[in-house]
NUKOL-109112 format. One record per residue (C-alpha): residue in one letter; x, y, z; chain. Coordinates in pm, 1 decimal, padded with zeros to 6 digits, always signed. Layout:
BEGIN
{pt A,{X,Y,Z},A}
...
***
This chain:
BEGIN
{pt M,{+04727.3,-01830.2,-03673.3},A}
{pt K,{+04885.9,-01592.3,-03435.9},A}
{pt L,{+04671.7,-01308.4,-03512.9},A}
{pt Y,{+04373.8,-01552.1,-03473.8},A}
{pt S,{+04515.6,-01646.1,-03131.6},A}
{pt K,{+04557.5,-01316.5,-02980.6},A}
{pt T,{+04179.8,-01212.9,-03110.0},A}
{pt V,{+04037.7,-01490.0,-02933.9},A}
{pt C,{+04249.5,-01469.4,-02584.5},A}
{pt L,{+04114.9,-01065.2,-02617.7},A}
{pt L,{+03746.0,-01175.3,-02700.3},A}
{pt I,{+03777.6,-01414.5,-02374.6},A}
{pt M,{+03907.4,-01154.6,-02153.4},A}
{pt M,{+03653.9,-00876.2,-02243.7},A}
{pt L,{+03388.8,-01146.6,-02179.5},A}
{pt I,{+03538.3,-01237.4,-01843.8},A}
{pt I,{+03578.9,-00873.8,-01751.8},A}
{pt T,{+03237.9,-00779.1,-01887.2},A}
{pt T,{+03095.4,-01067.0,-01658.4},A}
{pt I,{+03279.6,-00928.1,-01328.7},A}
{pt L,{+03168.7,-00568.0,-01415.2},A}
{pt A,{+02799.5,-00655.3,-01541.4},A}
{pt P,{+02568.4,-00533.6,-01298.0},A}
{pt A,{+02336.1,-00743.5,-01047.0},A}
{pt T,{+02092.9,-00961.5,-01199.2},A}
{pt S,{+01801.5,-01125.2,-01044.0},A}
{pt A,{+02016.2,-01422.5,-01000.0},A}
{pt E,{+02184.0,-01283.4,-00740.1},A}
{pt A,{+01874.9,-01218.8,-00550.5},A}
{pt P,{+01760.6,-01500.2,-00243.1},A}
{pt Y,{+01416.0,-01443.7,-00415.7},A}
{pt E,{+01175.3,-01437.5,-00725.0},A}
{pt G,{+01068.0,-01128.6,-00870.8},A}
{pt Y,{+00667.8,-01040.0,-00855.0},A}
{pt N,{+00391.3,-00872.8,-00874.5},A}
{pt Y,{+00016.9,-00839.1,-00864.5},A}
{pt S,{-00134.6,-00783.4,-01224.8},A}
{pt Y,{-00480.0,-00624.5,-01246.7},A}
{pt W,{-00648.1,-00981.4,-01227.7},A}
{pt K,{-00504.8,-01046.1,-00897.0},A}
{pt K,{-00260.8,-01272.6,-01012.8},A}
{pt A,{+00072.3,-01293.1,-00906.9},A}
{pt A,{+00290.0,-01254.7,-01228.2},A}
{pt P,{+00643.1,-01312.0,-01237.4},A}
{pt S,{+00858.9,-00933.1,-01222.3},A}
{pt A,{+01203.3,-00824.0,-01245.2},A}
{pt I,{+01365.5,-00804.9,-00906.2},A}
{pt P,{+01410.0,-00399.2,-00754.7},A}
{pt Y,{+01646.4,-00458.0,-00459.7},A}
{pt I,{+01896.4,-00705.6,-00446.9},A}
{pt P,{+02106.1,-00746.7,-00105.9},A}
{pt N,{+02420.7,-00594.7,-00104.8},A}
{pt L,{+02574.1,-00571.9,+00271.9},A}
{pt V,{+02514.2,-00781.6,+00546.7},A}
{pt L,{+02596.5,-00609.5,+00933.5},A}
{pt D,{+02611.6,-00796.2,+01221.8},A}
{pt G,{+02892.4,-00597.8,+01409.1},A}
{pt R,{+03055.3,-00942.4,+01507.0},A}
{pt D,{+03437.2,-00784.6,+01342.2},A}
{pt A,{+03339.5,-00444.3,+01394.8},A}
{pt E,{+03422.4,-00164.7,+01701.2},A}
{pt Y,{+03090.1,-00160.1,+01810.1},A}
{pt G,{+03076.6,-00573.0,+01895.1},A}
{pt S,{+02780.4,-00796.9,+01812.6},A}
{pt L,{+02420.2,-00664.5,+01758.3},A}
{pt S,{+02155.7,-00830.6,+02014.8},A}
{pt E,{+01759.7,-00838.7,+01908.0},A}
{pt P,{+01791.0,-00492.6,+01749.1},A}
{pt D,{+01430.8,-00353.3,+01757.7},A}
{pt D,{+01428.4,-00039.5,+01584.7},A}
{pt L,{+01620.4,+00160.0,+01298.1},A}
{pt Y,{+01608.3,+00551.8,+01233.1},A}
{pt V,{+01810.8,+00743.5,+00937.7},A}
{pt Q,{+01907.4,+01089.5,+00977.5},A}
{pt N,{+02132.6,+01340.3,+00827.4},A}
{pt D,{+02326.6,+01068.9,+00673.5},A}
{pt K,{+02367.2,+00885.0,+00993.4},A}
{pt I,{+02224.2,+00519.1,+01075.5},A}
{pt Y,{+02102.3,+00484.4,+01431.8},A}
{pt I,{+02063.1,+00130.7,+01523.5},A}
{pt L,{+01808.9,+00089.3,+01884.6},A}
{pt D,{+02048.0,-00210.2,+01982.4},A}
{pt T,{+01772.3,-00382.3,+02262.5},A}
{pt G,{+01945.0,-00687.6,+02386.9},A}
{pt N,{+02256.2,-00458.1,+02489.7},A}
{pt D,{+02028.3,-00148.7,+02571.8},A}
{pt R,{+02248.9,+00093.4,+02404.8},A}
{pt I,{+02212.0,+00329.8,+01998.1},A}
{pt V,{+02467.8,+00234.2,+01801.2},A}
{pt I,{+02548.5,+00526.9,+01502.7},A}
{pt L,{+02685.4,+00449.1,+01194.9},A}
{pt N,{+02852.8,+00696.9,+00864.6},A}
{pt K,{+02623.5,+00673.5,+00566.4},A}
{pt D,{+02916.7,+00454.2,+00474.4},A}
{pt Y,{+02794.1,+00202.1,+00765.2},A}
{pt Q,{+03171.9,+00287.5,+00930.5},A}
{pt F,{+03075.9,+00305.9,+01313.9},A}
{pt I,{+03061.7,+00639.9,+01479.5},A}
{pt T,{+02987.5,+00608.7,+01846.2},A}
{pt E,{+02714.1,+00399.3,+02102.4},A}
{pt I,{+02534.1,+00563.9,+02332.1},A}
{pt K,{+02448.4,+00292.3,+02625.0},A}
{pt D,{+02410.3,+00520.6,+02937.4},A}
{pt F,{+02394.9,+00933.7,+03031.4},A}
{pt Q,{+02382.1,+01124.1,+03326.4},A}
{pt N,{+02051.7,+01276.4,+03472.8},A}
{pt S,{+01963.8,+01498.6,+03783.9},A}
{pt A,{+01943.5,+01137.8,+03951.1},A}
{pt G,{+02264.5,+01049.9,+03885.1},A}
{pt K,{+02395.1,+00768.9,+03620.8},A}
{pt D,{+02049.9,+00611.3,+03434.9},A}
{pt Q,{+02086.8,+00391.8,+03126.5},A}
{pt F,{+01808.3,+00221.2,+02919.8},A}
{pt N,{+01601.3,-00086.7,+03028.9},A}
{pt K,{+01489.3,-00272.7,+02689.8},A}
{pt P,{+01416.8,+00010.1,+02460.0},A}
{pt Q,{+01183.1,-00050.6,+02142.1},A}
{pt G,{+01115.7,+00295.4,+01966.6},A}
{pt I,{+01409.8,+00529.7,+01829.0},A}
{pt F,{+01340.2,+00898.8,+01662.0},A}
{pt V,{+01563.8,+01139.9,+01572.3},A}
{pt T,{+01540.6,+01511.0,+01437.6},A}
{pt E,{+01676.6,+01719.7,+01234.4},A}
{pt Q,{+01839.8,+01880.8,+01496.4},A}
{pt E,{+01958.9,+01536.2,+01554.8},A}
{pt D,{+01791.6,+01536.0,+01907.1},A}
{pt I,{+01754.5,+01166.8,+01977.3},A}
{pt Y,{+01403.7,+01033.2,+02115.9},A}
{pt V,{+01371.2,+00681.2,+02251.7},A}
{pt A,{+01084.7,+00472.6,+02359.9},A}
{pt D,{+01234.8,+00346.5,+02688.5},A}
{pt T,{+00956.3,+00024.0,+02729.5},A}
{pt G,{+01142.1,-00081.7,+03050.8},A}
{pt N,{+01133.5,+00200.6,+03212.6},A}
{pt R,{+00784.1,+00321.1,+03091.9},A}
{pt R,{+00932.8,+00710.1,+03005.7},A}
{pt V,{+01024.1,+00861.1,+02671.8},A}
{pt V,{+01387.3,+00957.4,+02693.9},A}
{pt Q,{+01543.0,+01258.4,+02498.5},A}
{pt L,{+01879.1,+01333.0,+02394.3},A}
{pt T,{+02136.3,+01518.5,+02232.5},A}
{pt G,{+02334.0,+01387.9,+01922.7},A}
{pt E,{+02614.4,+01388.1,+02149.2},A}
{pt G,{+02420.0,+01138.3,+02404.2},A}
{pt K,{+02328.8,+01435.8,+02646.9},A}
{pt F,{+02049.6,+01435.0,+02869.8},A}
{pt I,{+01779.5,+01655.7,+02851.3},A}
{pt R,{+01443.2,+01582.4,+02976.5},A}
{pt E,{+01214.0,+01227.1,+03000.8},A}
{pt I,{+00832.8,+01201.8,+02959.6},A}
{pt G,{+00663.7,+00976.1,+03179.9},A}
{pt R,{+00295.5,+00824.2,+03197.0},A}
{pt P,{+00036.2,+01059.2,+03036.6},A}
{pt E,{-00206.9,+01240.5,+03289.3},A}
{pt S,{-00530.7,+01323.8,+03248.4},A}
{pt D,{-00880.8,+01250.8,+03340.4},A}
{pt V,{-00979.2,+01097.7,+03040.7},A}
{pt I,{-00691.9,+00777.4,+03121.5},A}
{pt R,{-00891.5,+00459.8,+03189.1},A}
{pt P,{-00848.3,+00276.9,+03458.5},A}
{pt G,{-00582.2,+00046.3,+03462.7},A}
{pt F,{-00427.4,+00230.3,+03200.5},A}
{pt E,{-00042.3,+00078.5,+03198.5},A}
{pt Y,{+00249.3,+00246.2,+03035.9},A}
{pt H,{+00493.1,+00034.2,+02821.8},A}
{pt P,{+00600.2,+00307.6,+02515.2},A}
{pt I,{+00699.0,+00093.8,+02214.7},A}
{pt K,{+00737.7,+00328.6,+01911.5},A}
{pt I,{+00773.9,+00702.1,+01844.3},A}
{pt A,{+00784.5,+01015.1,+01657.3},A}
{pt V,{+00838.6,+01386.0,+01670.5},A}
{pt D,{+00673.3,+01631.9,+01389.2},A}
{pt K,{+00802.5,+01967.6,+01273.0},A}
{pt A,{+00571.9,+02138.9,+01545.5},A}
{pt Q,{+00775.1,+01907.0,+01837.8},A}
{pt R,{+00479.5,+01732.5,+01883.4},A}
{pt I,{+00567.9,+01349.5,+02038.7},A}
{pt Y,{+00349.3,+01056.9,+01917.6},A}
{pt V,{+00408.3,+00769.7,+02093.2},A}
{pt I,{+00244.9,+00382.1,+02021.5},A}
{pt G,{+00221.6,+00162.6,+02340.5},A}
{pt R,{+00208.2,-00149.8,+02409.8},A}
{pt G,{-00136.1,-00312.7,+02481.1},A}
{pt I,{-00287.0,+00059.9,+02437.2},A}
{pt Y,{-00634.4,+00087.5,+02215.7},A}
{pt D,{-00699.9,+00410.2,+02287.8},A}
{pt G,{-00483.0,+00558.0,+01958.4},A}
{pt I,{-00145.6,+00684.9,+01947.1},A}
{pt I,{-00060.1,+00858.8,+02281.5},A}
{pt E,{+00012.7,+01250.0,+02167.5},A}
{pt F,{+00237.1,+01510.1,+02381.6},A}
{pt D,{+00268.9,+01878.6,+02303.0},A}
{pt P,{+00649.8,+01999.4,+02270.5},A}
{pt D,{+00670.0,+02086.2,+02692.8},A}
{pt G,{+00568.2,+01718.4,+02701.5},A}
{pt V,{+00244.1,+01744.8,+02838.8},A}
{pt F,{-00023.3,+01518.9,+02753.8},A}
{pt T,{-00294.0,+01575.3,+02497.9},A}
{pt G,{-00490.2,+01338.6,+02419.6},A}
{pt F,{-00543.2,+01046.7,+02184.9},A}
{pt T,{-00555.2,+01007.7,+01807.4},A}
{pt G,{-00633.4,+00764.3,+01517.9},A}
{pt A,{-00799.0,+00481.9,+01717.0},A}
{pt N,{-00888.2,+00209.0,+01461.5},A}
{pt K,{-01255.6,+00113.3,+01399.9},A}
{pt V,{-01339.2,-00215.6,+01471.8},A}
{pt K,{-01470.8,-00469.0,+01213.6},A}
{pt F,{-01783.3,-00686.0,+01319.3},A}
{pt K,{-02058.2,-00870.1,+01176.7},A}
{pt P,{-02395.8,-00812.9,+01269.1},A}
{pt I,{-02413.2,-01166.3,+01399.0},A}
{pt D,{-02152.6,-01127.3,+01672.1},A}
{pt Y,{-02381.9,-00856.1,+01806.7},A}
{pt F,{-02679.9,-01082.3,+01757.3},A}
{pt W,{-02500.3,-01359.4,+01979.6},A}
{pt R,{-02409.5,-01154.8,+02262.1},A}
{pt M,{-02730.7,-01032.6,+02309.1},A}
{pt L,{-02904.7,-01384.2,+02376.4},A}
{pt A,{-02547.3,-01521.0,+02569.0},A}
{pt T,{-02523.9,-01537.1,+02971.6},A}
{pt K,{-02254.7,-01285.2,+03168.9},A}
{pt A,{-02064.4,-01588.9,+03176.6},A}
{pt Q,{-02029.3,-01625.0,+02832.2},A}
{pt R,{-01951.8,-01297.6,+02730.2},A}
{pt A,{-01716.8,-01246.4,+02935.6},A}
{pt K,{-01558.1,-01541.4,+02714.1},A}
{pt M,{-01628.1,-01387.1,+02398.9},A}
{pt A,{-01401.4,-01137.9,+02232.7},A}
{pt L,{-01431.6,-00813.8,+02297.2},A}
{pt F,{-01512.7,-00554.5,+02017.6},A}
{pt I,{-01224.6,-00343.0,+02127.2},A}
{pt P,{-01032.1,-00145.7,+01882.7},A}
{pt I,{-00711.1,-00253.4,+01719.2},A}
{pt E,{-00431.3,-00120.3,+01888.7},A}
{pt F,{-00070.3,+00001.9,+01662.6},A}
{pt N,{+00218.7,-00152.0,+01633.3},A}
{pt N,{+00434.5,+00113.4,+01444.6},A}
{pt L,{+00434.1,+00458.1,+01286.2},A}
{pt D,{+00644.7,+00706.3,+01066.5},A}
{pt L,{+00571.2,+01058.7,+00962.5},A}
{pt D,{+00585.2,+01181.4,+00613.2},A}
{pt E,{+00759.7,+01544.1,+00460.1},A}
{pt E,{+00385.3,+01706.8,+00518.8},A}
{pt G,{+00358.0,+01557.5,+00898.5},A}
{pt F,{+00114.0,+01327.6,+00818.1},A}
{pt I,{+00116.0,+00996.8,+01077.1},A}
{pt Y,{+00159.3,+00650.4,+00841.0},A}
{pt T,{+00096.3,+00379.5,+01080.5},A}
{pt T,{+00068.8,-00028.4,+01060.3},A}
{pt N,{-00109.3,-00297.2,+01259.9},A}
{pt S,{-00093.5,-00649.1,+01300.5},A}
{pt E,{-00423.3,-00747.5,+01370.6},A}
{pt K,{-00631.0,-00926.4,+01135.4},A}
{pt N,{-00972.5,-00750.3,+01120.7},A}
{pt T,{-00903.4,-00365.4,+01067.2},A}
{pt I,{-01000.6,-00241.5,+00715.7},A}
{pt T,{-00655.0,-00126.1,+00665.3},A}
{pt P,{-00314.9,-00250.8,+00802.6},A}
{pt L,{-00130.3,+00053.1,+00670.1},A}
{pt Q,{-00280.1,+00425.7,+00718.9},A}
{pt R,{-00228.4,+00774.6,+00676.5},A}
{pt L,{-00340.0,+00952.7,+00973.3},A}
{pt N,{-00435.9,+01338.7,+00916.2},A}
{pt P,{-00408.5,+01581.0,+01240.3},A}
{pt T,{-00776.5,+01462.1,+01310.8},A}
{pt G,{-00648.5,+01112.2,+01343.9},A}
{pt T,{-00915.1,+01033.2,+00996.7},A}
{pt D,{-00763.1,+00823.5,+00770.7},A}
{pt V,{-00630.2,+00964.9,+00446.0},A}
{pt I,{-00435.9,+00741.1,+00231.3},A}
{pt R,{-00494.9,+00709.6,-00174.5},A}
{pt K,{-00638.6,+00407.0,-00291.6},A}
{pt E,{-00629.0,+00473.4,-00588.8},A}
{pt G,{-00448.8,+00128.5,-00699.9},A}
{pt Y,{-00564.9,-00173.9,-00844.4},A}
{pt H,{-00558.2,-00328.3,-00462.4},A}
{pt P,{-00603.8,-00280.6,-00177.3},A}
{pt I,{-00286.3,-00189.8,+00035.6},A}
{pt V,{-00298.3,-00516.1,+00266.1},A}
{pt G,{+00070.4,-00631.1,+00102.2},A}
{pt D,{+00018.4,-01001.1,-00072.1},A}
{pt I,{-00387.1,-01087.8,-00148.7},A}
{pt Q,{-00292.3,-01413.5,-00263.4},A}
{pt F,{-00167.3,-01612.5,+00020.9},A}
{pt P,{-00196.7,-01991.4,+00185.7},A}
{pt F,{-00461.3,-02059.7,+00455.7},A}
{pt K,{-00285.2,-02314.4,+00635.2},A}
{pt G,{+00010.5,-02349.8,+00746.4},A}
{pt N,{+00237.7,-02135.7,+00917.9},A}
{pt L,{+00278.2,-01883.2,+00666.2},A}
{pt A,{-00140.3,-01874.9,+00633.0},A}
{pt G,{-00303.8,-01591.5,+00596.3},A}
{pt G,{-00232.7,-01186.4,+00458.0},A}
{pt S,{+00076.4,-00987.4,+00548.0},A}
{pt T,{+00124.7,-00857.2,+00899.0},A}
{pt F,{+00331.5,-00511.6,+00852.6},A}
{pt I,{+00518.9,-00440.4,+01137.2},A}
{pt D,{+00692.4,-00169.6,+01016.3},A}
{pt V,{+00631.0,+00121.3,+00765.1},A}
{pt N,{+00874.1,+00442.1,+00580.3},A}
{pt I,{+00772.7,+00672.7,+00374.0},A}
{pt N,{+01092.5,+00870.1,+00153.4},A}
{pt E,{+01048.9,+01270.7,+00083.2},A}
{pt Y,{+00861.8,+01192.6,-00281.2},A}
{pt G,{+00534.2,+01026.4,-00112.2},A}
{pt M,{+00666.8,+00631.9,-00171.9},A}
{pt Y,{+00615.5,+00403.1,+00102.5},A}
{pt S,{+00746.2,+00043.0,+00196.9},A}
{pt G,{+00598.9,-00169.7,+00462.7},A}
{pt L,{+00748.6,-00430.0,+00617.2},A}
{pt D,{+00604.3,-00752.1,+00668.8},A}
{pt L,{+00655.1,-00998.7,+00952.4},A}
{pt K,{+00514.4,-01296.3,+00846.7},A}
{pt R,{+00696.4,-01376.9,+00526.2},A}
{pt G,{+00968.1,-01130.7,+00521.8},A}
{pt R,{+00893.8,-00901.6,+00229.2},A}
{pt I,{+00898.6,-00539.1,+00156.2},A}
{pt F,{+00568.1,-00369.3,-00050.4},A}
{pt T,{+00612.2,-00043.5,-00198.6},A}
{pt Y,{+00345.2,+00200.3,-00292.0},A}
{pt D,{+00324.6,+00535.8,-00496.2},A}
{pt E,{+00129.4,+00782.6,-00319.3},A}
{pt D,{-00171.5,+00687.1,-00468.2},A}
{pt G,{-00145.4,+00369.1,-00346.1},A}
{pt N,{-00033.3,+00217.7,-00686.4},A}
{pt L,{+00159.8,-00126.9,-00555.6},A}
{pt L,{+00535.4,-00038.8,-00745.1},A}
{pt Y,{+00731.7,-00333.2,-00603.5},A}
{pt I,{+00786.6,-00667.6,-00420.0},A}
{pt F,{+01068.2,-00805.3,-00283.0},A}
{pt G,{+01242.6,-01011.8,+00026.1},A}
{pt K,{+01195.1,-01312.2,+00219.1},A}
{pt L,{+01219.9,-01529.6,+00535.3},A}
{pt G,{+01530.8,-01760.6,+00513.3},A}
{pt D,{+01841.3,-01888.9,+00546.8},A}
{pt Q,{+02061.7,-01711.8,+00262.4},A}
{pt V,{+02241.4,-01410.2,+00305.3},A}
{pt G,{+01987.8,-01134.3,+00219.2},A}
{pt T,{+01715.3,-01308.1,+00404.4},A}
{pt F,{+01524.7,-01253.4,+00709.4},A}
{pt K,{+01410.0,-01453.3,+01056.8},A}
{pt T,{+01202.8,-01203.2,+01229.5},A}
{pt P,{+01245.5,-00823.0,+01075.1},A}
{pt S,{+01146.6,-00560.1,+01299.3},A}
{pt A,{+01223.5,-00217.9,+01103.8},A}
{pt I,{+01280.3,-00063.9,+00785.8},A}
{pt E,{+01464.5,+00340.2,+00695.0},A}
{pt R,{+01623.8,+00462.4,+00375.1},A}
{pt L,{+01986.6,+00603.9,+00313.6},A}
{pt G,{+01924.1,+00773.0,-00052.5},A}
{pt E,{+01789.6,+00507.7,-00236.0},A}
{pt D,{+01978.2,+00195.0,-00027.6},A}
{pt I,{+01651.2,+00019.7,+00156.1},A}
{pt L,{+01780.4,-00084.2,+00490.1},A}
{pt V,{+01629.8,-00340.0,+00697.0},A}
{pt L,{+01706.2,-00451.0,+01016.6},A}
{pt D,{+01617.5,-00831.8,+01159.4},A}
{pt K,{+01587.9,-00884.2,+01508.3},A}
{pt G,{+01605.4,-01259.7,+01460.3},A}
{pt Y,{+01903.7,-01285.0,+01271.1},A}
{pt Q,{+02055.8,-01001.6,+01477.0},A}
{pt N,{+02195.0,-00807.4,+01192.1},A}
{pt L,{+02152.0,-00493.5,+00953.8},A}
{pt V,{+02051.5,-00571.0,+00588.4},A}
{pt V,{+02131.2,-00308.7,+00318.4},A}
{pt F,{+01975.2,-00382.9,+00002.2},A}
{pt K,{+02102.2,-00170.1,-00332.0},A}
{pt P,{+01847.8,-00082.6,-00630.7},A}
{pt T,{+01890.2,-00274.7,-00938.4},A}
{pt E,{+01809.8,-00154.5,-01276.1},A}
{pt F,{+01494.1,-00161.7,-01266.2},A}
{pt G,{+01442.1,-00022.7,-00930.2},A}
{pt R,{+01617.8,+00307.5,-00997.8},A}
{pt N,{+01407.8,+00350.7,-01309.7},A}
{pt V,{+01097.6,+00308.7,-01099.8},A}
{pt N,{+01200.2,+00500.5,-00808.8},A}
{pt E,{+01312.6,+00776.3,-01045.8},A}
{pt A,{+00964.9,+00793.2,-01254.8},A}
{pt V,{+00744.0,+00804.4,-00942.5},A}
{pt K,{+00996.2,+01080.7,-00825.7},A}
{pt Q,{+00989.5,+01295.2,-01141.4},A}
{pt Y,{+00595.2,+01253.5,-01126.6},A}
{pt H,{+00606.1,+01393.4,-00753.8},A}
{pt L,{+00793.6,+01656.1,-00875.3},A}
{pt G,{+00564.1,+01772.1,-01169.1},A}
{pt N,{+00782.4,+01663.2,-01487.5},A}
{pt D,{+00565.7,+01419.9,-01654.7},A}
{pt Q,{+00770.4,+01375.3,-01954.1},A}
{pt G,{+01079.1,+01325.4,-01743.3},A}
{pt S,{+00824.7,+01026.5,-01564.8},A}
{pt A,{+00745.8,+00865.9,-01921.0},A}
{pt A,{+01134.6,+00830.4,-02032.6},A}
{pt Y,{+01123.6,+00692.4,-01713.0},A}
{pt W,{+00889.9,+00439.4,-01740.0},A}
{pt K,{+00906.7,+00349.0,-02075.8},A}
{pt K,{+01254.5,+00215.9,-01950.9},A}
{pt V,{+01072.9,+00002.8,-01676.8},A}
{pt L,{+00883.8,-00144.2,-01994.4},A}
{pt R,{+01231.7,-00297.7,-02131.5},A}
{pt L,{+01295.8,-00469.1,-01877.0},A}
{pt D,{+00937.1,-00513.2,-01776.0},A}
{pt A,{+00697.3,-00563.3,-02030.6},A}
{pt N,{+00415.2,-00636.4,-01853.1},A}
{pt N,{+00418.3,-00387.5,-01577.5},A}
{pt E,{+00119.0,-00168.4,-01582.9},A}
{pt V,{+00171.7,+00076.4,-01353.7},A}
{pt A,{+00462.6,+00219.3,-01611.0},A}
{pt Y,{+00186.9,+00200.5,-01932.8},A}
{pt V,{-00071.6,+00418.0,-01731.8},A}
{pt G,{+00262.9,+00609.6,-01602.6},A}
{pt I,{+00318.0,+00696.4,-01974.2},A}
{pt G,{-00049.8,+00758.0,-02041.1},A}
{pt K,{-00068.0,+01021.1,-01809.2},A}
{pt A,{+00210.1,+01170.8,-01976.6},A}
{pt L,{+00093.8,+01156.0,-02300.0},A}
{pt L,{-00277.5,+01283.6,-02173.8},A}
{pt M,{-00081.7,+01599.0,-02015.7},A}
{pt E,{+00048.2,+01648.5,-02331.5},A}
{pt G,{-00286.6,+01679.0,-02544.4},A}
{pt K,{-00227.6,+01349.7,-02699.4},A}
{pt N,{-00503.3,+01151.3,-02566.5},A}
{pt K,{-00549.9,+00885.7,-02873.1},A}
{pt E,{-00197.1,+00756.9,-02799.8},A}
{pt A,{-00304.2,+00799.3,-02384.6},A}
{pt M,{-00585.2,+00553.2,-02430.0},A}
{pt A,{-00385.0,+00250.4,-02569.3},A}
{pt Y,{-00155.9,+00265.5,-02301.8},A}
{pt F,{-00416.5,+00324.3,-02014.5},A}
{pt K,{-00563.6,+00043.4,-02203.3},A}
{pt N,{-00305.6,-00185.9,-02136.0},A}
{pt G,{-00224.1,-00128.8,-01811.9},A}
{pt N,{-00610.1,-00159.9,-01729.2},A}
{pt S,{-00644.8,+00153.5,-01608.4},A}
{pt K,{-01083.0,+00193.2,-01644.0},A}
{pt K,{-01047.6,+00572.2,-01528.2},A}
{pt Y,{-00799.1,+00733.5,-01697.4},A}
{pt Y,{-00898.9,+00537.8,-02018.5},A}
{pt S,{-01256.2,+00698.8,-01994.6},A}
{pt K,{-01074.9,+01054.7,-01889.7},A}
{pt A,{-00859.4,+01041.0,-02220.5},A}
{pt F,{-01199.9,+00888.3,-02442.0},A}
{pt K,{-01376.9,+01192.0,-02290.1},A}
{pt R,{-01129.1,+01451.1,-02456.5},A}
{pt Y,{-01047.6,+01280.3,-02773.7},A}
{pt R,{-01394.5,+01251.6,-02827.0},A}
{pt Q,{-01385.6,+01664.3,-02759.1},A}
{pt E,{-01112.7,+01659.4,-03011.2},A}
{pt L,{-01282.1,+01510.1,-03282.5},A}
{pt L,{-01545.0,+01725.3,-03232.8},A}
{pt R,{-01412.6,+02039.6,-03224.8},A}
{pt G,{-01190.8,+01904.2,-03556.1},A}
{pt N,{-01500.4,+01822.7,-03761.3},A}
{pt F,{-01745.9,+02109.0,-03616.1},A}
{pt G,{-01770.0,+02286.4,-03946.7},A}
{pt F,{-01822.4,+01956.1,-04116.1},A}
{pt I,{-02087.1,+01830.4,-03850.2},A}
{pt M,{-02265.2,+02178.6,-03885.3},A}
{pt S,{-02237.6,+02176.8,-04234.3},A}
{pt V,{-02424.4,+01836.6,-04230.4},A}
{pt I,{-02677.1,+01952.2,-03957.5},A}
{pt V,{-02759.5,+02246.9,-04165.1},A}
{pt L,{-02765.8,+02024.0,-04511.8},A}
{pt I,{-02993.0,+01765.3,-04385.4},A}
{pt P,{-03257.8,+01970.7,-04323.1},A}
{pt L,{-03262.7,+02113.5,-04664.2},A}
{pt L,{-03229.2,+01783.5,-04826.3},A}
{pt L,{-03512.6,+01659.5,-04709.6},A}
{pt F,{-03689.0,+01951.7,-04758.1},A}
{pt A,{-03581.6,+01944.8,-05151.4},A}
{pt V,{-03670.2,+01580.8,-05126.5},A}
{pt K,{-03976.4,+01661.3,-05011.1},A}
{pt L,{-04092.8,+01968.0,-05275.5},A}
{pt Y,{-03979.0,+01698.4,-05619.2},A}
{pt R,{-04230.0,+01449.4,-05460.3},A}
{pt S,{-04515.8,+01688.6,-05394.7},A}
{pt F,{-04402.1,+01840.9,-05721.9},A}
{pt R,{-04418.8,+01464.8,-05888.2},A}
{pt R,{-04752.8,+01376.6,-05757.2},A}
{pt R,{-04863.1,+01746.7,-05842.8},A}
{pt R,{-04801.2,+01676.3,-06213.4},A}
{pt A,{-04917.4,+01295.9,-06225.1},A}
{pt N,{-05256.4,+01436.1,-06064.6},A}
{pt A,{-05240.0,+01663.6,-06381.6},A}
{pt V,{-05150.6,+01446.2,-06637.8},A}
{pt V,{-05483.0,+01205.8,-06521.1},A}
{pt E,{-05703.0,+01453.2,-06542.0},A}
***
């Protein structure tokens, strides 16, 4: 009896310990997991990320944040642009305070920011700030020492009435500076490394209906003045990938693609090989406060081609691979810990995803679940050319989410590279990939032809001989029958 009691107690203790140490599950997330199927239906999915830490500064050395507007991660340091306090707060990779930059000394004396809205940090840790209220870009060292400021662009191509209010900024490896200005429809402002204006790049295309032109032709001058102008859409944020391509977002409804990847000529070259357009939610209400599609406010790209768009309207993060496949979705607006009020910026620190919330005036750190880690690693291995390694992680994904179509296609691609065309066809079918199924089927057909070439050629040769033999036999029978009759 005593042995039985001890055994029961031991089992209960093990159960309690297992429960405490168990990995985070979807029940711990303040949102439901979902993704979109090939048939454009929202389907339940495993949750990729859960909130792990919320920082607002109230109990920290740097004090409360106030309407923080932008965020950047470089060399394992986190740079928070605390707009309401006109400062930069710098944290280490453990989210501990390092220092803050509130003012600096320039040639004219002591200086400070005025409602800055954009920040970018180079690999050398030079800090670039879009100092919106002061209508300039400020460059500082990592220690906060003033280097220079870049003011309003000057050129003959600048249109009359041009107002310069820089809100977001990025700097490529060649030290070219890209600035997004509020109310600027000409495109992204580009400066050379010396701070000299070189032109605009990537102006958004206008989406319009022919009927609009017709009504404008018939309208009076006063009526035309009241109509919406056919002007390009303005960008609201940008980021750079490893190759120097510019990813941009805009919050307008009439754009062809709210999230783009611009090449040096300003042309959108983002890959669109996924099942659906890169627009965030494809199912949404048409009435109420949350009516309409997603409104991207920021984008972040990692070193292996994955990019995440931050949706201001519903507080969701949509993550795609370099081919445009929607990998996972998480996040929402709400009043629970880990939800948002007015999300403003997104960054990555390793596998953590950081979201800055201007409304709740905090920074939310999300940790990947087992599902999220496997998806990330599968995409990474595929990007590195390790197809078999990628397939191994996709198989782990399927054990957590049996309906994950991207995982089926990922495994199918690995099988296709191994020459296992018939097996690949089955996975492509489950993944609803017509493109790759056709490719696998074509290779499988060629494989069958090569494997049975001898038999096929024998049949091709024997059939005419057999027909010739039958013809001779029939001719012989006819001659013999005629001879008997005679």
